mmCIF file of the C-alpha atoms, coordinates in Angstrom:
data_MODEL
# 
_entry.id   MODEL 
# 
loop_
_atom_site.group_PDB 
_atom_site.id 
_atom_site.type_symbol 
_atom_site.label_atom_id 
_atom_site.label_alt_id 
_atom_site.label_comp_id 
_atom_site.label_asym_id 
_atom_site.label_entity_id 
_atom_site.label_seq_id 
_atom_site.pdbx_PDB_ins_code 
_atom_site.Cartn_x 
_atom_site.Cartn_y 
_atom_site.Cartn_z 
_atom_site.occupancy 
_atom_site.B_iso_or_equiv 
_atom_site.pdbx_formal_charge 
_atom_site.auth_seq_id 
_atom_site.auth_comp_id 
_atom_site.auth_asym_id 
_atom_site.auth_atom_id 
_atom_site.pdbx_PDB_model_num 
ATOM 1   C CA . UNK A 1 1   ? 36.437 -144.929 228.140 1.00 0.00 ? 1   UNK A CA 1 
ATOM 2   C CA . UNK A 1 2   ? 33.866 -146.753 226.001 1.00 0.00 ? 2   UNK A CA 1 
ATOM 3   C CA . UNK A 1 3   ? 31.241 -146.761 228.752 1.00 0.00 ? 3   UNK A CA 1 
ATOM 4   C CA . UNK A 1 4   ? 31.599 -143.082 229.650 1.00 0.00 ? 4   UNK A CA 1 
ATOM 5   C CA . UNK A 1 5   ? 29.382 -141.700 226.927 1.00 0.00 ? 5   UNK A CA 1 
ATOM 6   C CA . UNK A 1 6   ? 26.659 -144.347 227.304 1.00 0.00 ? 6   UNK A CA 1 
ATOM 7   C CA . UNK A 1 7   ? 25.455 -143.315 230.753 1.00 0.00 ? 7   UNK A CA 1 
ATOM 8   C CA . UNK A 1 8   ? 27.399 -140.345 232.064 1.00 0.00 ? 8   UNK A CA 1 
ATOM 9   C CA . UNK A 1 9   ? 28.152 -137.946 229.221 1.00 0.00 ? 9   UNK A CA 1 
ATOM 10  C CA . UNK A 1 10  ? 24.976 -137.674 227.205 1.00 0.00 ? 10  UNK A CA 1 
ATOM 11  C CA . UNK A 1 11  ? 25.663 -134.730 224.947 1.00 0.00 ? 11  UNK A CA 1 
ATOM 12  C CA . UNK A 1 12  ? 22.681 -133.342 223.014 1.00 0.00 ? 12  UNK A CA 1 
ATOM 13  C CA . UNK A 1 13  ? 23.001 -132.269 219.405 1.00 0.00 ? 13  UNK A CA 1 
ATOM 14  C CA . UNK A 1 14  ? 22.279 -128.653 220.322 1.00 0.00 ? 14  UNK A CA 1 
ATOM 15  C CA . UNK A 1 15  ? 24.291 -125.779 218.890 1.00 0.00 ? 15  UNK A CA 1 
ATOM 16  C CA . UNK A 1 16  ? 27.381 -125.282 221.000 1.00 0.00 ? 16  UNK A CA 1 
ATOM 17  C CA . UNK A 1 17  ? 26.506 -121.629 221.618 1.00 0.00 ? 17  UNK A CA 1 
ATOM 18  C CA . UNK A 1 18  ? 23.761 -122.828 223.976 1.00 0.00 ? 18  UNK A CA 1 
ATOM 19  C CA . UNK A 1 19  ? 26.015 -125.236 225.834 1.00 0.00 ? 19  UNK A CA 1 
ATOM 20  C CA . UNK A 1 20  ? 26.734 -124.604 229.511 1.00 0.00 ? 20  UNK A CA 1 
ATOM 21  C CA . UNK A 1 21  ? 30.436 -125.226 230.112 1.00 0.00 ? 21  UNK A CA 1 
ATOM 22  C CA . UNK A 1 22  ? 29.692 -126.333 233.653 1.00 0.00 ? 22  UNK A CA 1 
ATOM 23  C CA . UNK A 1 23  ? 27.805 -129.379 232.398 1.00 0.00 ? 23  UNK A CA 1 
ATOM 24  C CA . UNK A 1 24  ? 29.280 -132.864 232.631 1.00 0.00 ? 24  UNK A CA 1 
ATOM 25  C CA . UNK A 1 25  ? 31.305 -133.688 229.538 1.00 0.00 ? 25  UNK A CA 1 
ATOM 26  C CA . UNK A 1 26  ? 34.888 -134.213 228.357 1.00 0.00 ? 26  UNK A CA 1 
ATOM 27  C CA . UNK A 1 27  ? 36.483 -131.072 226.940 1.00 0.00 ? 27  UNK A CA 1 
ATOM 28  C CA . UNK A 1 28  ? 39.578 -130.791 224.765 1.00 0.00 ? 28  UNK A CA 1 
ATOM 29  C CA . UNK A 1 29  ? 41.443 -127.669 225.828 1.00 0.00 ? 29  UNK A CA 1 
ATOM 30  C CA . UNK A 1 30  ? 44.369 -125.812 224.249 1.00 0.00 ? 30  UNK A CA 1 
ATOM 31  C CA . UNK A 1 31  ? 46.075 -122.949 226.098 1.00 0.00 ? 31  UNK A CA 1 
ATOM 32  C CA . UNK A 1 32  ? 48.787 -120.953 224.315 1.00 0.00 ? 32  UNK A CA 1 
ATOM 33  C CA . UNK A 1 33  ? 51.460 -118.593 225.546 1.00 0.00 ? 33  UNK A CA 1 
ATOM 34  C CA . UNK A 1 34  ? 51.424 -114.973 224.456 1.00 0.00 ? 34  UNK A CA 1 
ATOM 35  C CA . UNK A 1 35  ? 52.882 -114.587 220.956 1.00 0.00 ? 35  UNK A CA 1 
ATOM 36  C CA . UNK A 1 36  ? 53.614 -118.346 221.008 1.00 0.00 ? 36  UNK A CA 1 
ATOM 37  C CA . UNK A 1 37  ? 56.724 -117.720 223.120 1.00 0.00 ? 37  UNK A CA 1 
ATOM 38  C CA . UNK A 1 38  ? 58.467 -121.022 223.920 1.00 0.00 ? 38  UNK A CA 1 
ATOM 39  C CA . UNK A 1 39  ? 58.609 -120.756 227.710 1.00 0.00 ? 39  UNK A CA 1 
ATOM 40  C CA . UNK A 1 40  ? 57.995 -124.428 228.439 1.00 0.00 ? 40  UNK A CA 1 
ATOM 41  C CA . UNK A 1 41  ? 61.039 -126.083 226.881 1.00 0.00 ? 41  UNK A CA 1 
ATOM 42  C CA . UNK A 1 42  ? 61.927 -127.545 223.502 1.00 0.00 ? 42  UNK A CA 1 
ATOM 43  C CA . UNK A 1 43  ? 61.490 -130.627 221.356 1.00 0.00 ? 43  UNK A CA 1 
ATOM 44  C CA . UNK A 1 44  ? 64.576 -132.824 221.223 1.00 0.00 ? 44  UNK A CA 1 
ATOM 45  C CA . UNK A 1 45  ? 64.902 -134.841 218.023 1.00 0.00 ? 45  UNK A CA 1 
ATOM 46  C CA . UNK A 1 46  ? 66.999 -138.003 218.260 1.00 0.00 ? 46  UNK A CA 1 
ATOM 47  C CA . UNK A 1 47  ? 67.600 -140.948 215.972 1.00 0.00 ? 47  UNK A CA 1 
ATOM 48  C CA . UNK A 1 48  ? 66.317 -144.308 217.160 1.00 0.00 ? 48  UNK A CA 1 
ATOM 49  C CA . UNK A 1 49  ? 68.767 -147.180 217.383 1.00 0.00 ? 49  UNK A CA 1 
ATOM 50  C CA . UNK A 1 50  ? 68.008 -150.804 216.702 1.00 0.00 ? 50  UNK A CA 1 
ATOM 51  C CA . UNK A 1 51  ? 69.179 -153.891 218.608 1.00 0.00 ? 51  UNK A CA 1 
ATOM 52  C CA . UNK A 1 52  ? 72.684 -153.793 217.146 1.00 0.00 ? 52  UNK A CA 1 
ATOM 53  C CA . UNK A 1 53  ? 73.097 -150.051 217.684 1.00 0.00 ? 53  UNK A CA 1 
ATOM 54  C CA . UNK A 1 54  ? 72.408 -149.009 214.138 1.00 0.00 ? 54  UNK A CA 1 
ATOM 55  C CA . UNK A 1 55  ? 70.839 -145.616 213.602 1.00 0.00 ? 55  UNK A CA 1 
ATOM 56  C CA . UNK A 1 56  ? 67.255 -145.736 212.367 1.00 0.00 ? 56  UNK A CA 1 
ATOM 57  C CA . UNK A 1 57  ? 65.903 -143.381 209.757 1.00 0.00 ? 57  UNK A CA 1 
ATOM 58  C CA . UNK A 1 58  ? 62.882 -142.685 212.009 1.00 0.00 ? 58  UNK A CA 1 
ATOM 59  C CA . UNK A 1 59  ? 63.641 -139.943 214.563 1.00 0.00 ? 59  UNK A CA 1 
ATOM 60  C CA . UNK A 1 60  ? 62.048 -139.662 217.991 1.00 0.00 ? 60  UNK A CA 1 
ATOM 61  C CA . UNK A 1 61  ? 60.676 -136.386 219.266 1.00 0.00 ? 61  UNK A CA 1 
ATOM 62  C CA . UNK A 1 62  ? 60.819 -135.790 223.002 1.00 0.00 ? 62  UNK A CA 1 
ATOM 63  C CA . UNK A 1 63  ? 59.587 -132.760 224.914 1.00 0.00 ? 63  UNK A CA 1 
ATOM 64  C CA . UNK A 1 64  ? 62.311 -131.500 227.264 1.00 0.00 ? 64  UNK A CA 1 
ATOM 65  C CA . UNK A 1 65  ? 60.691 -129.339 229.928 1.00 0.00 ? 65  UNK A CA 1 
ATOM 66  C CA . UNK A 1 66  ? 62.195 -126.103 231.164 1.00 0.00 ? 66  UNK A CA 1 
ATOM 67  C CA . UNK A 1 67  ? 61.664 -125.067 234.793 1.00 0.00 ? 67  UNK A CA 1 
ATOM 68  C CA . UNK A 1 68  ? 58.557 -123.191 233.678 1.00 0.00 ? 68  UNK A CA 1 
ATOM 69  C CA . UNK A 1 69  ? 57.440 -126.254 231.723 1.00 0.00 ? 69  UNK A CA 1 
ATOM 70  C CA . UNK A 1 70  ? 57.701 -128.300 234.916 1.00 0.00 ? 70  UNK A CA 1 
ATOM 71  C CA . UNK A 1 71  ? 55.523 -125.717 236.668 1.00 0.00 ? 71  UNK A CA 1 
ATOM 72  C CA . UNK A 1 72  ? 52.939 -125.962 233.870 1.00 0.00 ? 72  UNK A CA 1 
ATOM 73  C CA . UNK A 1 73  ? 52.923 -129.745 234.235 1.00 0.00 ? 73  UNK A CA 1 
ATOM 74  C CA . UNK A 1 74  ? 52.706 -129.646 238.032 1.00 0.00 ? 74  UNK A CA 1 
ATOM 75  C CA . UNK A 1 75  ? 49.685 -127.380 238.185 1.00 0.00 ? 75  UNK A CA 1 
ATOM 76  C CA . UNK A 1 76  ? 47.870 -129.232 235.420 1.00 0.00 ? 76  UNK A CA 1 
ATOM 77  C CA . UNK A 1 77  ? 48.164 -132.406 237.496 1.00 0.00 ? 77  UNK A CA 1 
ATOM 78  C CA . UNK A 1 78  ? 46.902 -130.504 240.551 1.00 0.00 ? 78  UNK A CA 1 
ATOM 79  C CA . UNK A 1 79  ? 43.648 -129.370 238.916 1.00 0.00 ? 79  UNK A CA 1 
ATOM 80  C CA . UNK A 1 80  ? 41.579 -132.212 240.495 1.00 0.00 ? 80  UNK A CA 1 
ATOM 81  C CA . UNK A 1 81  ? 42.872 -131.262 243.962 1.00 0.00 ? 81  UNK A CA 1 
ATOM 82  C CA . UNK A 1 82  ? 41.259 -127.843 243.614 1.00 0.00 ? 82  UNK A CA 1 
ATOM 83  C CA . UNK A 1 83  ? 38.262 -128.975 241.559 1.00 0.00 ? 83  UNK A CA 1 
ATOM 84  C CA . UNK A 1 84  ? 37.205 -132.403 242.902 1.00 0.00 ? 84  UNK A CA 1 
ATOM 85  C CA . UNK A 1 85  ? 34.596 -132.802 240.137 1.00 0.00 ? 85  UNK A CA 1 
ATOM 86  C CA . UNK A 1 86  ? 37.354 -132.855 237.500 1.00 0.00 ? 86  UNK A CA 1 
ATOM 87  C CA . UNK A 1 87  ? 38.999 -135.960 236.045 1.00 0.00 ? 87  UNK A CA 1 
ATOM 88  C CA . UNK A 1 88  ? 42.000 -135.455 233.779 1.00 0.00 ? 88  UNK A CA 1 
ATOM 89  C CA . UNK A 1 89  ? 42.509 -137.268 230.516 1.00 0.00 ? 89  UNK A CA 1 
ATOM 90  C CA . UNK A 1 90  ? 45.511 -137.201 228.192 1.00 0.00 ? 90  UNK A CA 1 
ATOM 91  C CA . UNK A 1 91  ? 47.604 -134.023 228.241 1.00 0.00 ? 91  UNK A CA 1 
ATOM 92  C CA . UNK A 1 92  ? 50.918 -132.699 227.011 1.00 0.00 ? 92  UNK A CA 1 
ATOM 93  C CA . UNK A 1 93  ? 52.950 -129.574 227.708 1.00 0.00 ? 93  UNK A CA 1 
ATOM 94  C CA . UNK A 1 94  ? 54.563 -128.336 224.501 1.00 0.00 ? 94  UNK A CA 1 
ATOM 95  C CA . UNK A 1 95  ? 57.105 -125.507 224.075 1.00 0.00 ? 95  UNK A CA 1 
ATOM 96  C CA . UNK A 1 96  ? 54.450 -122.804 223.685 1.00 0.00 ? 96  UNK A CA 1 
ATOM 97  C CA . UNK A 1 97  ? 51.102 -124.417 224.467 1.00 0.00 ? 97  UNK A CA 1 
ATOM 98  C CA . UNK A 1 98  ? 49.311 -127.020 226.535 1.00 0.00 ? 98  UNK A CA 1 
ATOM 99  C CA . UNK A 1 99  ? 46.854 -129.596 225.191 1.00 0.00 ? 99  UNK A CA 1 
ATOM 100 C CA . UNK A 1 100 ? 44.662 -131.561 227.570 1.00 0.00 ? 100 UNK A CA 1 
ATOM 101 C CA . UNK A 1 101 ? 41.362 -133.318 228.133 1.00 0.00 ? 101 UNK A CA 1 
ATOM 102 C CA . UNK A 1 102 ? 39.327 -132.202 231.132 1.00 0.00 ? 102 UNK A CA 1 
ATOM 103 C CA . UNK A 1 103 ? 36.329 -134.248 232.268 1.00 0.00 ? 103 UNK A CA 1 
ATOM 104 C CA . UNK A 1 104 ? 33.753 -132.328 234.257 1.00 0.00 ? 104 UNK A CA 1 
ATOM 105 C CA . UNK A 1 105 ? 32.057 -135.079 236.251 1.00 0.00 ? 105 UNK A CA 1 
ATOM 106 C CA . UNK A 1 106 ? 29.751 -133.574 238.872 1.00 0.00 ? 106 UNK A CA 1 
ATOM 107 C CA . UNK A 1 107 ? 27.255 -135.558 240.909 1.00 0.00 ? 107 UNK A CA 1 
ATOM 108 C CA . UNK A 1 108 ? 24.639 -133.049 239.763 1.00 0.00 ? 108 UNK A CA 1 
ATOM 109 C CA . UNK A 1 109 ? 25.386 -130.543 237.012 1.00 0.00 ? 109 UNK A CA 1 
ATOM 110 C CA . UNK A 1 110 ? 22.005 -128.758 237.344 1.00 0.00 ? 110 UNK A CA 1 
ATOM 111 C CA . UNK A 1 111 ? 21.084 -129.419 233.737 1.00 0.00 ? 111 UNK A CA 1 
ATOM 112 C CA . UNK A 1 112 ? 17.519 -128.459 232.900 1.00 0.00 ? 112 UNK A CA 1 
ATOM 113 C CA . UNK A 1 113 ? 15.404 -127.151 230.032 1.00 0.00 ? 113 UNK A CA 1 
ATOM 114 C CA . UNK A 1 114 ? 15.968 -123.533 231.059 1.00 0.00 ? 114 UNK A CA 1 
ATOM 115 C CA . UNK A 1 115 ? 19.734 -124.075 230.794 1.00 0.00 ? 115 UNK A CA 1 
ATOM 116 C CA . UNK A 1 116 ? 19.362 -125.570 227.325 1.00 0.00 ? 116 UNK A CA 1 
ATOM 117 C CA . UNK A 1 117 ? 17.375 -122.544 226.129 1.00 0.00 ? 117 UNK A CA 1 
ATOM 118 C CA . UNK A 1 118 ? 19.699 -119.915 227.593 1.00 0.00 ? 118 UNK A CA 1 
ATOM 119 C CA . UNK A 1 119 ? 21.698 -117.895 225.095 1.00 0.00 ? 119 UNK A CA 1 
ATOM 120 C CA . UNK A 1 120 ? 25.484 -118.158 225.238 1.00 0.00 ? 120 UNK A CA 1 
ATOM 121 C CA . UNK A 1 121 ? 28.266 -116.085 223.785 1.00 0.00 ? 121 UNK A CA 1 
ATOM 122 C CA . UNK A 1 122 ? 30.425 -118.610 221.907 1.00 0.00 ? 122 UNK A CA 1 
ATOM 123 C CA . UNK A 1 123 ? 33.686 -116.714 222.305 1.00 0.00 ? 123 UNK A CA 1 
ATOM 124 C CA . UNK A 1 124 ? 33.569 -115.330 225.824 1.00 0.00 ? 124 UNK A CA 1 
ATOM 125 C CA . UNK A 1 125 ? 31.719 -118.312 227.337 1.00 0.00 ? 125 UNK A CA 1 
ATOM 126 C CA . UNK A 1 126 ? 29.295 -116.157 229.304 1.00 0.00 ? 126 UNK A CA 1 
ATOM 127 C CA . UNK A 1 127 ? 25.538 -115.859 229.299 1.00 0.00 ? 127 UNK A CA 1 
ATOM 128 C CA . UNK A 1 128 ? 24.003 -113.196 227.089 1.00 0.00 ? 128 UNK A CA 1 
ATOM 129 C CA . UNK A 1 129 ? 21.103 -112.704 229.516 1.00 0.00 ? 129 UNK A CA 1 
ATOM 130 C CA . UNK A 1 130 ? 20.900 -111.193 232.982 1.00 0.00 ? 130 UNK A CA 1 
ATOM 131 C CA . UNK A 1 131 ? 19.125 -112.421 236.091 1.00 0.00 ? 131 UNK A CA 1 
ATOM 132 C CA . UNK A 1 132 ? 17.139 -110.473 238.674 1.00 0.00 ? 132 UNK A CA 1 
ATOM 133 C CA . UNK A 1 133 ? 18.209 -112.945 241.342 1.00 0.00 ? 133 UNK A CA 1 
ATOM 134 C CA . UNK A 1 134 ? 21.850 -113.430 240.559 1.00 0.00 ? 134 UNK A CA 1 
ATOM 135 C CA . UNK A 1 135 ? 23.110 -110.252 238.890 1.00 0.00 ? 135 UNK A CA 1 
ATOM 136 C CA . UNK A 1 136 ? 25.111 -110.624 235.719 1.00 0.00 ? 136 UNK A CA 1 
ATOM 137 C CA . UNK A 1 137 ? 24.427 -114.063 234.214 1.00 0.00 ? 137 UNK A CA 1 
ATOM 138 C CA . UNK A 1 138 ? 22.752 -115.272 237.425 1.00 0.00 ? 138 UNK A CA 1 
ATOM 139 C CA . UNK A 1 139 ? 24.097 -118.524 238.816 1.00 0.00 ? 139 UNK A CA 1 
ATOM 140 C CA . UNK A 1 140 ? 25.832 -119.140 235.479 1.00 0.00 ? 140 UNK A CA 1 
ATOM 141 C CA . UNK A 1 141 ? 28.270 -116.271 236.020 1.00 0.00 ? 141 UNK A CA 1 
ATOM 142 C CA . UNK A 1 142 ? 31.624 -117.742 234.841 1.00 0.00 ? 142 UNK A CA 1 
ATOM 143 C CA . UNK A 1 143 ? 33.432 -115.787 237.556 1.00 0.00 ? 143 UNK A CA 1 
ATOM 144 C CA . UNK A 1 144 ? 31.745 -117.847 240.289 1.00 0.00 ? 144 UNK A CA 1 
ATOM 145 C CA . UNK A 1 145 ? 30.356 -120.973 238.652 1.00 0.00 ? 145 UNK A CA 1 
ATOM 146 C CA . UNK A 1 146 ? 32.253 -124.266 238.626 1.00 0.00 ? 146 UNK A CA 1 
ATOM 147 C CA . UNK A 1 147 ? 32.785 -124.439 234.894 1.00 0.00 ? 147 UNK A CA 1 
ATOM 148 C CA . UNK A 1 148 ? 35.551 -124.877 232.354 1.00 0.00 ? 148 UNK A CA 1 
ATOM 149 C CA . UNK A 1 149 ? 36.469 -121.188 232.295 1.00 0.00 ? 149 UNK A CA 1 
ATOM 150 C CA . UNK A 1 150 ? 37.008 -121.107 236.048 1.00 0.00 ? 150 UNK A CA 1 
ATOM 151 C CA . UNK A 1 151 ? 39.216 -124.212 235.897 1.00 0.00 ? 151 UNK A CA 1 
ATOM 152 C CA . UNK A 1 152 ? 41.387 -122.768 233.125 1.00 0.00 ? 152 UNK A CA 1 
ATOM 153 C CA . UNK A 1 153 ? 41.527 -119.373 234.808 1.00 0.00 ? 153 UNK A CA 1 
ATOM 154 C CA . UNK A 1 154 ? 42.798 -120.984 238.024 1.00 0.00 ? 154 UNK A CA 1 
ATOM 155 C CA . UNK A 1 155 ? 45.402 -122.991 236.097 1.00 0.00 ? 155 UNK A CA 1 
ATOM 156 C CA . UNK A 1 156 ? 46.676 -120.018 234.105 1.00 0.00 ? 156 UNK A CA 1 
ATOM 157 C CA . UNK A 1 157 ? 46.841 -117.879 237.240 1.00 0.00 ? 157 UNK A CA 1 
ATOM 158 C CA . UNK A 1 158 ? 48.847 -120.377 239.266 1.00 0.00 ? 158 UNK A CA 1 
ATOM 159 C CA . UNK A 1 159 ? 51.289 -121.049 236.416 1.00 0.00 ? 159 UNK A CA 1 
ATOM 160 C CA . UNK A 1 160 ? 51.707 -117.313 235.795 1.00 0.00 ? 160 UNK A CA 1 
ATOM 161 C CA . UNK A 1 161 ? 52.374 -116.525 239.457 1.00 0.00 ? 161 UNK A CA 1 
ATOM 162 C CA . UNK A 1 162 ? 55.099 -119.152 239.827 1.00 0.00 ? 162 UNK A CA 1 
ATOM 163 C CA . UNK A 1 163 ? 56.590 -118.703 236.353 1.00 0.00 ? 163 UNK A CA 1 
ATOM 164 C CA . UNK A 1 164 ? 57.122 -114.965 236.809 1.00 0.00 ? 164 UNK A CA 1 
ATOM 165 C CA . UNK A 1 165 ? 59.483 -115.756 239.655 1.00 0.00 ? 165 UNK A CA 1 
ATOM 166 C CA . UNK A 1 166 ? 61.715 -117.239 236.941 1.00 0.00 ? 166 UNK A CA 1 
ATOM 167 C CA . UNK A 1 167 ? 60.821 -114.981 234.012 1.00 0.00 ? 167 UNK A CA 1 
ATOM 168 C CA . UNK A 1 168 ? 59.035 -111.759 234.771 1.00 0.00 ? 168 UNK A CA 1 
ATOM 169 C CA . UNK A 1 169 ? 57.785 -111.504 231.184 1.00 0.00 ? 169 UNK A CA 1 
ATOM 170 C CA . UNK A 1 170 ? 55.837 -114.768 231.246 1.00 0.00 ? 170 UNK A CA 1 
ATOM 171 C CA . UNK A 1 171 ? 52.363 -114.314 229.796 1.00 0.00 ? 171 UNK A CA 1 
ATOM 172 C CA . UNK A 1 172 ? 49.527 -116.443 228.470 1.00 0.00 ? 172 UNK A CA 1 
ATOM 173 C CA . UNK A 1 173 ? 47.374 -115.712 225.462 1.00 0.00 ? 173 UNK A CA 1 
ATOM 174 C CA . UNK A 1 174 ? 44.240 -114.075 226.854 1.00 0.00 ? 174 UNK A CA 1 
ATOM 175 C CA . UNK A 1 175 ? 41.808 -116.712 225.632 1.00 0.00 ? 175 UNK A CA 1 
ATOM 176 C CA . UNK A 1 176 ? 41.862 -120.471 225.302 1.00 0.00 ? 176 UNK A CA 1 
ATOM 177 C CA . UNK A 1 177 ? 40.462 -122.937 222.797 1.00 0.00 ? 177 UNK A CA 1 
ATOM 178 C CA . UNK A 1 178 ? 38.001 -125.684 223.683 1.00 0.00 ? 178 UNK A CA 1 
ATOM 179 C CA . UNK A 1 179 ? 36.107 -128.470 221.989 1.00 0.00 ? 179 UNK A CA 1 
ATOM 180 C CA . UNK A 1 180 ? 33.307 -130.604 223.452 1.00 0.00 ? 180 UNK A CA 1 
ATOM 181 C CA . UNK A 1 181 ? 34.168 -134.272 222.904 1.00 0.00 ? 181 UNK A CA 1 
ATOM 182 C CA . UNK A 1 182 ? 30.929 -135.914 221.791 1.00 0.00 ? 182 UNK A CA 1 
ATOM 183 C CA . UNK A 1 183 ? 31.716 -139.623 221.424 1.00 0.00 ? 183 UNK A CA 1 
ATOM 184 C CA . UNK A 1 184 ? 34.307 -142.358 221.924 1.00 0.00 ? 184 UNK A CA 1 
ATOM 185 C CA . UNK A 1 185 ? 35.685 -142.074 218.397 1.00 0.00 ? 185 UNK A CA 1 
ATOM 186 C CA . UNK A 1 186 ? 36.378 -138.374 218.820 1.00 0.00 ? 186 UNK A CA 1 
ATOM 187 C CA . UNK A 1 187 ? 37.879 -138.985 222.251 1.00 0.00 ? 187 UNK A CA 1 
ATOM 188 C CA . UNK A 1 188 ? 40.320 -141.549 220.850 1.00 0.00 ? 188 UNK A CA 1 
ATOM 189 C CA . UNK A 1 189 ? 41.307 -139.325 217.927 1.00 0.00 ? 189 UNK A CA 1 
ATOM 190 C CA . UNK A 1 190 ? 42.002 -136.396 220.239 1.00 0.00 ? 190 UNK A CA 1 
ATOM 191 C CA . UNK A 1 191 ? 43.927 -138.583 222.706 1.00 0.00 ? 191 UNK A CA 1 
ATOM 192 C CA . UNK A 1 192 ? 46.103 -139.861 219.860 1.00 0.00 ? 192 UNK A CA 1 
ATOM 193 C CA . UNK A 1 193 ? 46.644 -136.303 218.635 1.00 0.00 ? 193 UNK A CA 1 
ATOM 194 C CA . UNK A 1 194 ? 47.803 -135.206 222.099 1.00 0.00 ? 194 UNK A CA 1 
ATOM 195 C CA . UNK A 1 195 ? 50.147 -138.183 222.458 1.00 0.00 ? 195 UNK A CA 1 
ATOM 196 C CA . UNK A 1 196 ? 51.655 -137.547 219.030 1.00 0.00 ? 196 UNK A CA 1 
ATOM 197 C CA . UNK A 1 197 ? 51.977 -133.788 219.463 1.00 0.00 ? 197 UNK A CA 1 
ATOM 198 C CA . UNK A 1 198 ? 55.771 -133.801 219.994 1.00 0.00 ? 198 UNK A CA 1 
ATOM 199 C CA . UNK A 1 199 ? 56.165 -135.711 216.722 1.00 0.00 ? 199 UNK A CA 1 
ATOM 200 C CA . UNK A 1 200 ? 53.960 -133.165 214.948 1.00 0.00 ? 200 UNK A CA 1 
ATOM 201 C CA . UNK A 1 201 ? 55.732 -130.156 216.450 1.00 0.00 ? 201 UNK A CA 1 
ATOM 202 C CA . UNK A 1 202 ? 57.184 -128.837 213.162 1.00 0.00 ? 202 UNK A CA 1 
ATOM 203 C CA . UNK A 1 203 ? 53.647 -128.310 211.856 1.00 0.00 ? 203 UNK A CA 1 
ATOM 204 C CA . UNK A 1 204 ? 51.973 -127.480 215.172 1.00 0.00 ? 204 UNK A CA 1 
ATOM 205 C CA . UNK A 1 205 ? 54.233 -124.850 216.701 1.00 0.00 ? 205 UNK A CA 1 
ATOM 206 C CA . UNK A 1 206 ? 52.159 -121.928 215.414 1.00 0.00 ? 206 UNK A CA 1 
# 
C-alpha cells in the first residue's frame, strides 16, 4: 500500500466539498441499517484458551453472520465484478452496519481544473451547478456517473432485494458515511479499525 499514494492517488488539499467522488482515491465507507437494526448477525464473545486448555482473561469477539449477513458479504465482494475500476480494501460486516475501503482506480478519472472549481453539496454528493449540455449536474450527475454514490447505491439495492426475500422489513439507512483516505498512515489506521471492529462492538453498535 505504501506506493499507492506516491503515484496513483495524489489527493489535493482542497476542501472536501469540491471533491468529485468519481476521482481516483481510496474511500472509507460506512453503511448502516435503518434504526441500527441487527439484521446481519451477532458478535459471539468467547474466552481464549492457552496451550494447556486454561481459560484466558482476554475474550475473543467473532462476528457470526446471519443469512442476510452472508448476502451483505457476498455482494460487497462482487462490487469489482460490476465496477471493474474498483479495488476493495479491508471490510467487515457487523450486526447493523458495514465498514469497508473502496479504491476507485480508473485509467482516466477526467480530473481537470474545471472539476476542482465545481461546487459540491457535501451531504448529498451532487453538483450544485447545472449544465446546458448534460442537464442536472452535467456529466457529474451521480445517477449516471461512475462514482462512489453509484457503487454504494448498487450495493444497497442488491442486498435489499435479496434480503427482503428473508425479511420483508429489511431496510438501510437512507444515507451513507464516507471519508477520503489521504495518506498511508490514515489508510493503516482505518484498516486496523475495521479489523478490530468486532472487538470494539460494545462501543460501536450505535
